[in-house]
C-alpha positions in Angstrom: -25.9 44.6 226.9 -24.6 42.8 223.7 -22.1 44.7 221.6 -21.6 44.9 217.9 -18.3 45.3 216.2 -18.2 45.5 212.4 -21.8 44.2 212.4 -20.8 41.1 214.5 -23.1 40.6 217.5 -21.3 39.5 220.6 -23.2 38.5 223.8 -22.8 36.5 226.9 -23.8 32.9 226.5 -26.3 31.3 228.8 -27.9 27.9 229.5 -30.0 28.1 226.3 -26.7 28.3 224.2 -25.3 25.1 225.7 -25.7 22.8 222.6 -24.6 25.4 220.1 -21.5 26.3 222.2 -20.6 22.6 222.7 -20.9 21.8 219.0 -18.7 24.8 218.0 -16.2 23.9 220.7 -16.0 20.3 219.4 -15.5 21.7 215.9 -12.6 23.8 217.1 -11.0 21.0 219.1 -11.3 18.7 216.0 -10.0 21.3 213.5 -7.2 22.8 215.6 -6.1 20.2 218.3 -2.8 22.1 218.9 -4.7 25.2 220.0 -6.6 23.7 223.0 -5.6 22.0 226.2 -8.6 19.7 226.1 -8.8 17.0 223.4 -11.8 16.3 221.2 -12.1 12.9 222.8 -11.9 14.3 226.3 -14.6 16.8 225.5 -16.9 14.2 224.0 -16.4 12.0 227.1 -17.2 14.8 229.5 -20.2 16.0 227.4 -21.9 19.4 227.1 -22.6 19.4 230.9 -19.0 20.3 231.6 -19.9 23.9 230.6 -23.0 24.3 232.7 -21.5 26.2 235.5 -19.9 28.8 233.1 -23.2 29.1 231.2 -25.2 29.8 234.4 -23.8 33.3 234.3 -23.9 33.6 238.1 -20.2 34.5 238.3 -20.0 36.8 235.3 -19.7 40.0 237.2 -16.8 38.4 239.1 -14.9 37.4 236.0 -16.2 34.0 234.8 -18.1 34.0 231.6 -18.4 32.7 228.0 -19.0 35.0 225.0 -20.5 34.1 221.7 -20.3 35.9 218.3 -23.1 35.9 215.7 -23.4 37.4 212.2 -26.9 38.6 213.2 -29.4 38.0 216.0 -31.0 35.0 214.3 -27.8 33.5 212.9 -25.8 30.5 214.2 -22.9 30.9 216.6 -19.7 31.6 214.7 -17.1 32.3 217.5 -16.5 31.9 221.2 -14.2 32.9 223.9 -14.2 32.6 227.7 -12.7 34.3 230.8 -12.0 32.5 234.0 -10.8 34.5 237.1 -8.2 32.9 239.3 -9.7 31.8 242.7 -6.7 32.0 245.0 -6.6 35.2 247.1 -3.2 36.3 245.9 -4.0 35.6 242.3 -7.5 37.1 242.1 -6.0 40.1 240.2 -5.6 37.8 237.2 -7.9 36.0 234.8 -7.3 33.6 231.9 -8.7 34.1 228.4 -9.5 30.6 227.1 -11.3 28.7 224.4 -11.0 31.2 221.6 -12.3 29.8 218.4 -13.7 31.4 215.2 -15.4 29.2 212.6 -13.2 28.8 209.6 -15.7 30.2 207.1 -15.7 33.6 208.9 -12.0 33.9 209.7 -10.6 37.3 208.6 -14.0 39.1 209.1 -13.3 40.6 212.5 -15.1 38.0 214.6 -12.1 37.3 216.8 -11.5 41.0 217.4 -15.1 41.6 218.2 -15.1 38.8 220.8 -11.9 40.1 222.4 -13.0 43.7 222.4 -16.2 42.7 224.3 -14.2 40.5 226.6 -11.8 43.4 227.4 -14.7 45.8 227.9 -16.3 43.5 230.4 -13.0 42.7 232.1 -12.3 46.4 232.6 -15.5 46.6 234.8 -14.5 43.8 237.1 -13.3 45.1 240.5 -9.8 44.2 241.3 -9.0 42.5 238.0 -5.6 43.8 236.8 -4.2 41.3 234.4 -5.4 39.0 231.7 -3.4 36.0 230.6 -3.6 33.5 227.7 -1.7 30.8 226.0 -1.4 30.5 222.2 0.3 28.0 219.9 3.7 29.5 219.1 3.2 28.9 215.4 -0.3 30.6 215.3 0.9 33.9 213.9 -2.6 35.3 213.1 -3.8 34.7 216.6 -0.6 36.2 218.2 -0.9 39.3 216.0 -4.5 39.8 217.0 -3.6 39.4 220.7 -0.6 41.8 220.3 -2.8 44.4 218.5 -5.1 44.4 221.6 -2.2 45.0 224.1 -1.2 41.4 225.0 2.6 40.9 225.3 4.5 37.7 225.2 6.3 37.0 228.5 7.4 33.5 228.0 7.2 30.2 226.1 6.3 26.8 227.5 8.4 24.5 225.4 6.4 21.4 224.6 3.4 22.9 226.3 0.9 20.6 224.6 1.3 17.0 223.5 -1.0 16.3 220.5 -0.8 12.8 219.3 2.8 12.5 220.4 3.8 15.8 218.8 4.9 18.5 221.2 3.7 22.1 220.5 5.3 25.1 222.1 2.9 27.6 223.6 3.5 31.3 224.0 2.4 32.9 227.3 0.9 36.3 226.9 -0.4 38.9 229.3 -2.2 42.2 229.2 -2.5 44.7 232.1 -5.8 46.4 232.4 
């Protein structure tokens, strides 16, 4: 069931959302290359099909899904976030929050918080899932503050975690126990 948070509609994305998701992801990769492990060029080369498995929703109950945010039911996609559960037996208690992006024109309107609130609610219902992890650019204070306000805590820093055009960016490692 889709949730609403401050009039933002958040729902799980499916195959019909593929093109809208891919276009918004490309926009995020282009606008904030320091925030993502995948480059814009790599995403273009792999194409929209690289997201097909996540969009099939067959593993959503087990902890693999993509969420999208909309200003209303008939409005365009304005924000995205994903969750991917670790596959190794000894690491299945953890999942990674990834691909968080909110369109620049709606930043500050609660879209990111609405996405993460829905992600946390869904994650809480996943049997055996005890911890969520994420990486965030060390200089992205607004994102870090949002994550901290929702219970994520910094447990380390990967110095030079991303190399964007020859410039190294540190990434903070954050975790939240369920």
